[in-house]
C-alpha positions as CSV (number, residue, x, y, z in Angstrom):
1,M,0.0,0.0,0.0
2,R,1.5,3.3,-1.0
3,R,2.1,5.8,1.8
4,W,1.9,9.5,1.4
5,P,4.7,11.3,3.2
6,I,2.4,14.3,3.9
7,L,-0.1,12.3,5.9
8,S,1.1,13.7,9.2
9,V,0.9,17.2,7.8
10,L,-2.6,16.5,6.3
11,F,-3.7,15.1,9.7
12,L,-2.6,18.3,11.5
13,S,-4.2,20.5,8.9
14,I,-7.5,18.7,9.2
15,A,-7.3,18.7,12.9
16,A,-6.7,22.4,12.9
17,N,-9.7,23.0,10.7
18,V,-11.9,20.9,12.9
19,A,-10.6,22.7,15.9
20,L,-11.5,26.1,14.5
21,W,-14.9,24.7,13.5
22,L,-15.4,23.5,17.1
23,K,-14.1,26.8,18.6
24,V,-11.2,24.9,20.2
25,D,-8.6,27.1,21.9
26,H,-7.5,28.8,18.7
27,A,-9.8,31.8,18.7
28,P,-8.6,35.4,18.8
29,P,-8.4,36.8,22.4
30,W,-11.5,38.9,22.1
31,V,-13.6,35.9,21.0
32,E,-12.1,33.8,23.8
33,M,-13.2,36.6,26.3
34,A,-16.6,36.6,24.8
35,F,-17.0,32.9,25.5
36,T,-15.5,32.8,29.0
37,T,-16.5,36.0,30.7
38,N,-18.3,35.4,34.0
39,S,-20.4,38.6,33.9
40,A,-23.4,38.3,31.7
41,A,-24.0,42.1,32.0
42,S,-20.5,43.1,30.9
43,V,-19.7,44.1,27.3
44,L,-16.6,43.6,25.2
45,E,-15.2,46.9,23.9
46,T,-13.4,46.7,20.5
47,N,-12.1,49.4,18.2
48,R,-15.0,48.8,15.9
49,H,-18.1,48.1,17.8
50,V,-19.6,46.9,21.1
51,L,-20.5,43.2,21.4
52,S,-23.0,41.9,24.0
53,V,-21.4,39.1,25.9
54,Q,-23.0,35.7,25.4
55,Q,-23.6,33.1,28.0
56,P,-20.6,30.8,28.6
57,S,-20.4,28.0,26.1
58,S,-19.2,24.5,26.8
59,K,-16.2,23.9,24.5
60,V,-15.3,20.6,22.9
61,T,-11.5,20.0,22.6
62,W,-9.6,17.7,20.4
63,Q,-8.8,15.7,23.5
64,D,-12.5,15.2,24.1
65,L,-12.9,13.7,20.6
66,D,-9.8,11.6,20.4
67,D,-10.0,8.0,21.4
68,P,-7.5,5.1,20.8
69,A,-10.4,2.8,19.9
70,I,-11.1,3.6,16.3
71,P,-14.9,3.0,16.4
72,N,-15.2,5.3,19.4
73,F,-13.1,7.9,17.6
74,V,-15.4,7.8,14.6
75,A,-18.5,8.0,16.8
76,N,-17.1,11.1,18.6
77,L,-16.4,12.9,15.3
78,R,-19.8,12.0,13.9
79,A,-21.5,13.2,17.1
80,V,-20.2,16.7,16.5
81,K,-21.2,16.6,12.9
82,C,-17.7,16.5,11.5
83,P,-18.0,16.1,7.6
84,E,-17.9,12.4,6.6
85,L,-15.1,12.9,4.1
86,T,-12.9,14.6,6.8
87,I,-13.6,11.7,9.2
88,R,-12.5,9.2,6.6
89,D,-9.3,11.3,5.9
90,I,-8.4,11.4,9.6
91,V,-9.3,7.8,10.4
92,T,-7.7,6.2,7.4
93,A,-4.5,8.2,8.0
94,R,-4.4,6.9,11.5
95,L,-5.1,3.4,10.4
96,D,-2.3,3.6,7.9
97,E,0.1,4.8,10.6
98,Q,-0.9,1.9,12.8
99,L,-0.5,-0.5,9.9
100,D,2.9,0.8,9.1
101,A,4.0,0.3,12.8
102,R,2.6,-3.3,12.8
103,I,4.4,-4.1,9.5
104,A,7.6,-2.6,10.8
105,A,7.3,-5.0,13.8
106,I,7.4,-8.1,11.6
107,P,10.9,-9.6,11.8
108,A,12.9,-9.2,8.6
109,V,14.4,-12.2,6.8
110,T,18.0,-12.1,8.1
111,E,19.2,-15.7,8.1
112,F,22.5,-15.2,6.2
113,W,23.2,-18.9,5.9
114,S,19.8,-19.9,4.6
115,T,19.5,-21.4,1.2
116,A,17.8,-19.5,-1.6
117,I,14.8,-21.8,-1.3
118,Q,14.6,-21.2,2.4
119,K,14.8,-17.5,1.9
120,D,12.1,-17.5,-0.7
121,R,9.9,-19.4,1.7
122,L,10.6,-17.0,4.6
123,Q,10.0,-14.0,2.3
124,A,6.7,-15.5,1.1
125,E,5.6,-16.0,4.7
126,Q,6.5,-12.4,5.5
127,R,4.5,-11.1,2.6
128,E,1.5,-13.1,3.7
129,K,1.7,-11.6,7.2
130,V,1.8,-8.1,5.6
131,R,-1.2,-9.0,3.4
132,A,-3.1,-10.3,6.4
133,L,-2.6,-7.0,8.2
134,E,-3.7,-5.1,5.0
135,R,-6.8,-7.2,4.7
136,E,-7.6,-6.5,8.3
137,E,-7.3,-2.7,7.7
138,E,-9.5,-3.0,4.6
139,A,-12.2,-4.9,6.6
140,T,-12.1,-2.2,9.3
141,V,-12.5,0.6,6.8
142,R,-15.4,-1.3,5.1
143,E,-17.1,-1.8,8.4
144,L,-16.7,1.8,9.5
145,F,-17.7,3.5,6.2
146,G,-19.7,1.0,4.3
147,S,-17.4,0.7,1.4
148,D,-13.7,0.3,0.4
149,W,-11.9,3.6,0.9
150,N,-8.4,4.6,0.3
151,R,-7.0,8.2,0.1
152,D,-4.6,7.3,-2.7
153,A,-7.4,6.1,-4.8
154,Y,-9.5,9.2,-4.0
155,L,-6.6,11.5,-4.9
156,D,-6.1,9.7,-8.2
157,W,-9.8,10.1,-8.9
158,V,-9.6,13.9,-8.2
159,I,-6.3,14.7,-9.7
160,D,-5.6,12.3,-12.6
161,P,-7.5,13.3,-15.7
162,N,-7.2,9.8,-17.1
163,E,-9.4,8.5,-14.3
164,E,-12.4,10.1,-15.8
165,F,-11.9,8.2,-19.0
166,F,-11.2,4.8,-17.4
167,L,-13.7,4.9,-14.5
168,G,-16.0,7.9,-15.2
169,F,-18.9,5.6,-16.2
170,L,-19.1,4.4,-12.6
171,P,-20.4,6.1,-9.5
172,R,-17.6,7.8,-7.5
173,E,-17.6,5.4,-4.6
174,K,-17.5,2.4,-6.8
175,A,-14.8,4.0,-9.1
176,M,-12.5,4.6,-6.1
177,A,-13.0,1.1,-4.8
178,V,-12.1,-0.3,-8.3
179,E,-9.1,2.1,-8.4
180,F,-8.0,0.8,-5.0
181,D,-8.2,-2.8,-6.2
182,L,-6.2,-2.0,-9.3
183,H,-3.5,-0.4,-7.1
184,R,-3.3,-3.6,-5.0
185,L,-3.3,-5.8,-8.1
186,G,-0.4,-3.8,-9.5
187,Q,1.6,-4.1,-6.3
188,A,0.9,-7.8,-5.9
189,S,1.8,-8.5,-9.6
190,S,5.1,-6.6,-9.3
191,I,6.0,-8.7,-6.3
192,A,4.8,-12.0,-7.9
193,F,6.7,-11.6,-11.1
194,A,9.7,-9.5,-10.2
195,G,12.8,-11.4,-11.3
196,N,10.7,-14.5,-11.8
197,G,11.4,-16.2,-15.2
198,R,8.6,-18.7,-14.8
199,D,5.2,-18.3,-16.4
200,I,3.4,-18.5,-13.1
201,A,3.8,-16.7,-9.8
202,P,4.8,-18.5,-6.6
203,R,1.8,-20.2,-5.0
204,G,1.1,-17.6,-2.2
205,D,1.4,-14.7,-4.6
206,A,-0.8,-16.4,-7.2
207,E,-3.4,-16.9,-4.5
208,E,-3.3,-13.3,-3.6
209,L,-3.7,-12.2,-7.2
210,A,-6.7,-14.5,-7.6
211,R,-8.3,-13.1,-4.4
212,L,-7.8,-9.5,-5.5
213,S,-9.2,-10.2,-9.0
214,R,-12.2,-11.9,-7.5
215,H,-12.9,-9.0,-5.2
216,L,-12.6,-6.5,-8.1
217,K,-15.1,-8.5,-10.2
218,S,-17.4,-8.7,-7.2
219,L,-17.7,-4.9,-7.2
220,L,-19.0,-4.8,-10.8
221,S,-21.9,-6.1,-12.8
222,P,-21.0,-8.1,-16.0
223,A,-21.8,-5.0,-18.1
224,E,-19.7,-2.8,-15.9
225,Y,-16.8,-5.2,-16.0
226,A,-17.0,-5.5,-19.8
227,E,-16.9,-1.7,-20.1
228,L,-13.9,-1.5,-17.7
229,N,-12.1,-4.2,-19.8
230,L,-12.8,-2.2,-23.0
231,R,-11.5,1.1,-21.6
232,S,-8.5,-0.5,-19.9
233,L,-7.4,-2.2,-23.1
234,V,-7.2,1.2,-25.0
235,S,-3.8,1.9,-23.6
236,T,-2.7,-1.7,-24.5
237,V,-4.0,-1.4,-28.1
238,I,-3.3,2.3,-28.8
239,V,0.1,2.4,-27.2
240,W,1.7,5.4,-28.9
241,G,-1.4,7.4,-29.9
242,L,-2.7,7.9,-33.4
243,P,-0.8,10.6,-35.1
244,D,-2.0,11.4,-38.7
245,V,-4.7,8.7,-38.5
246,A,-8.2,9.8,-39.5
247,M,-10.1,8.0,-36.8
248,N,-12.8,9.1,-34.3
249,S,-13.7,7.7,-30.9
250,A,-16.2,5.3,-32.5
251,D,-13.4,3.8,-34.6
252,V,-11.2,3.4,-31.6
253,R,-13.9,1.7,-29.6
254,Y,-14.7,-0.7,-32.5
255,I,-11.0,-1.7,-32.8
256,V,-10.5,-2.1,-29.1
257,S,-13.7,-4.2,-28.9
258,L,-12.1,-6.6,-31.4
259,Y,-9.2,-7.1,-29.0
260,A,-11.7,-7.4,-26.0
261,R,-13.2,-10.5,-27.6
262,H,-9.8,-12.3,-27.0
263,L,-8.1,-10.4,-24.3
264,D,-8.8,-9.5,-20.6
265,F,-7.0,-6.6,-19.2
266,L,-6.7,-8.4,-15.8
267,D,-4.3,-10.9,-17.5
268,S,-1.7,-8.1,-17.4
269,Y,-1.7,-8.5,-13.6
270,L,-2.4,-12.2,-13.3
271,K,0.2,-13.4,-15.8
272,S,3.9,-12.8,-16.3
273,P,4.9,-10.0,-18.7
274,D,6.2,-12.4,-21.3
275,T,3.0,-14.5,-21.2
276,F,0.8,-11.4,-21.5
277,H,2.9,-10.1,-24.3
278,G,2.4,-13.4,-26.1
279,L,-1.4,-13.2,-25.6
280,K,-1.3,-9.7,-27.0
281,K,0.6,-10.7,-30.1
282,S,-1.7,-13.6,-30.8
283,T,-4.7,-11.3,-30.4
284,E,-3.1,-8.8,-32.8
285,A,-2.8,-11.5,-35.4
286,A,-6.4,-12.6,-34.9
287,V,-7.9,-9.1,-35.4
288,Q,-5.8,-7.5,-38.1
289,E,-8.0,-8.7,-41.0
290,D,-11.1,-7.3,-39.3
291,I,-9.3,-4.0,-38.7
292,R,-8.1,-3.8,-42.3
293,N,-11.6,-4.4,-43.6
294,Y,-13.1,-1.9,-41.3
295,L,-10.6,1.0,-41.9
296,G,-9.9,0.4,-45.6
297,A,-6.4,0.3,-47.2
298,E,-5.4,4.0,-46.8
299,R,-6.5,4.4,-43.1
300,Y,-5.1,0.9,-42.3
301,A,-1.7,1.9,-43.6
302,A,-1.8,5.0,-41.4
303,Y,-3.0,3.0,-38.5
304,Q,0.0,0.5,-38.9
305,R,2.5,3.4,-39.0
306,A,1.0,4.8,-35.8
307,Q,1.7,1.4,-34.1
308,D,5.5,1.9,-34.7
309,Y,7.3,3.9,-32.0
310,Q,9.9,5.1,-34.4
311,Y,7.2,6.7,-36.6
312,V,5.5,8.3,-33.6
313,Y,8.8,9.7,-32.4
314,L,9.6,11.0,-35.9
315,H,6.2,12.7,-36.0
316,K,6.9,14.4,-32.7
317,L,10.3,15.6,-33.7
318,A,9.0,17.0,-37.0
319,H,6.1,18.7,-35.3
320,D,8.3,20.3,-32.6
321,A,10.7,21.5,-35.3
322,G,7.9,23.1,-37.3
323,L,8.7,20.8,-40.3
324,S,6.3,19.8,-43.0
325,S,3.4,17.6,-41.8
326,D,4.5,14.7,-44.1
327,T,8.1,14.7,-43.0
328,A,7.7,11.7,-40.7
329,E,5.8,9.8,-43.4
330,K,8.5,10.4,-46.0
331,I,11.3,9.4,-43.6
332,F,9.4,6.3,-42.5
333,A,8.8,5.3,-46.1
334,M,12.6,5.1,-46.6
335,K,12.6,2.1,-44.3
336,S,10.9,-0.1,-46.8
337,E,13.1,1.1,-49.6
338,A,16.2,0.6,-47.5
339,S,15.1,-2.9,-46.5
340,R,14.7,-4.0,-50.1
341,E,18.1,-2.8,-51.0
342,A,19.7,-4.4,-47.9
343,L,17.9,-7.7,-48.7
344,A,19.3,-7.6,-52.3
345,V,22.8,-7.1,-50.9
346,S,22.4,-9.9,-48.4
347,Q,21.2,-12.3,-51.1
348,N,23.9,-11.5,-53.6
349,A,26.0,-14.6,-53.6
350,S,28.7,-13.0,-55.7
351,L,29.7,-10.7,-52.9
352,T,32.5,-11.5,-50.4
353,A,31.8,-11.0,-46.7
354,D,33.9,-7.9,-46.7
355,A,32.2,-6.5,-49.8
356,R,28.7,-7.2,-48.4
357,A,29.6,-5.5,-45.1
358,Q,30.9,-2.5,-47.0
359,Q,27.8,-2.2,-49.2
360,L,25.5,-2.4,-46.1
361,A,27.7,0.3,-44.4
362,D,27.3,2.5,-47.5
363,L,23.5,2.0,-47.3
364,R,23.4,3.0,-43.7
365,N,25.4,6.2,-44.4
366,K,23.2,7.0,-47.4
367,Y,20.0,6.8,-45.6
368,R,21.3,8.5,-42.5
369,A,22.3,11.4,-44.7
370,S,18.9,11.5,-46.3
371,V,17.2,11.7,-42.8
372,V,19.6,14.4,-41.7
373,K,18.6,16.4,-44.8
374,S,15.0,16.2,-43.7
375,L,15.4,16.7,-39.9
376,G,18.6,18.7,-39.5
377,E,21.6,17.5,-37.5
378,D,20.2,18.6,-34.0
379,K,16.9,16.7,-34.4
380,M,18.8,13.8,-35.9
381,K,20.9,13.5,-32.7
382,D,17.7,13.5,-30.7
383,Y,16.2,10.8,-32.9
384,E,19.2,8.5,-32.8
385,A,19.4,8.9,-29.0
386,H,15.8,7.9,-28.3
387,A,14.5,5.8,-31.2
388,N,17.2,3.2,-32.2
389,P,16.8,4.1,-35.9
390,W,16.1,1.4,-38.4
391,W,19.1,2.1,-40.7
392,T,21.5,1.0,-37.9
393,K,20.0,-2.5,-38.3
394,L,20.1,-3.0,-42.1
395,D,22.6,-5.8,-41.7
396,E,19.9,-7.7,-39.7
397,V,17.4,-7.7,-42.6
398,T,15.6,-11.0,-43.0
399,N,13.8,-12.8,-45.8
400,S,10.5,-12.3,-44.0
401,G,10.6,-8.6,-43.7
402,G,12.6,-5.4,-43.6
403,A,15.0,-3.9,-41.2
404,K,14.1,-4.9,-37.7
């Protein structure tokens, strides 16, 4: 669970606001006098006007509200009509602090002479202890406030503009509960597959991932889950955006819906990165014909270009430099031409190895010079530094395609 380093500052800020709202020992001196004077007949002289003194008022202090028992603490805050959102901020911050302290008290794995298998087992046991404490906190929050609540998820909902796209079709409380589950899934997945070359996570981690995915699905109706899957897959399908592609939102939704027939976004959490990448590649192969038929030849060619990071980066460079709008397209078209020339060189049996290497080097220099002419030397340096240009790999050209 992510911790916000400003929680203590936030807690003090909220407490100060509540204190002012409750008239707790922070009032200006003349207000304090007005509330504590013993003489009902006396008046308070100020430099602006005369105030009649009110009868003494019983004051509630923060110490009166605070209680080490969380349910009592919540009840006290509600009794004085503290706003519910403020109560949740205060209480979840305190629960997080208590959770951090309990996690810190779990003994670390320090057996130097343990085998790797023993250390893996001990670390897995330690992770399960942490998860048990986190589940306990989640159950407490759910019991106190009637739903899953997490300040990180709430702040993401308020601050991140992408949240409106991904979760805006849900009511706010449900959207934040889903966001919280996705946070936990991301963290659990990172732990499960970090440095793990196998296709499956260790047993305890796999069980945690399955539990979290079940909980997420339990929050949503089948229609809501299908919509979440569709929206979540957009960033998987449209990785680099769609520069110079004549497509509207309905087109994007249709294309992503083709992927959604084969791919579940949760697999990106539940499976290893290599396995998910394989699923994505097989799905791409399965839907390309449908995409081609839907877009038509011209738009499909533009769509394919937009899936290539080098083209997208070229497009950005050209735009930033104020170059012609078709600069990226022209440079990218050189790739196919260069690949055909490189393939011809590689298949020329009359060439010696040295002659073949020299001709490929000449090709690299020729196409680099052509790109420099279009971009300029400064932008060329930027491109080479960030995009691993295709002409540097002309000697890797294969019979099945162009430069890799």
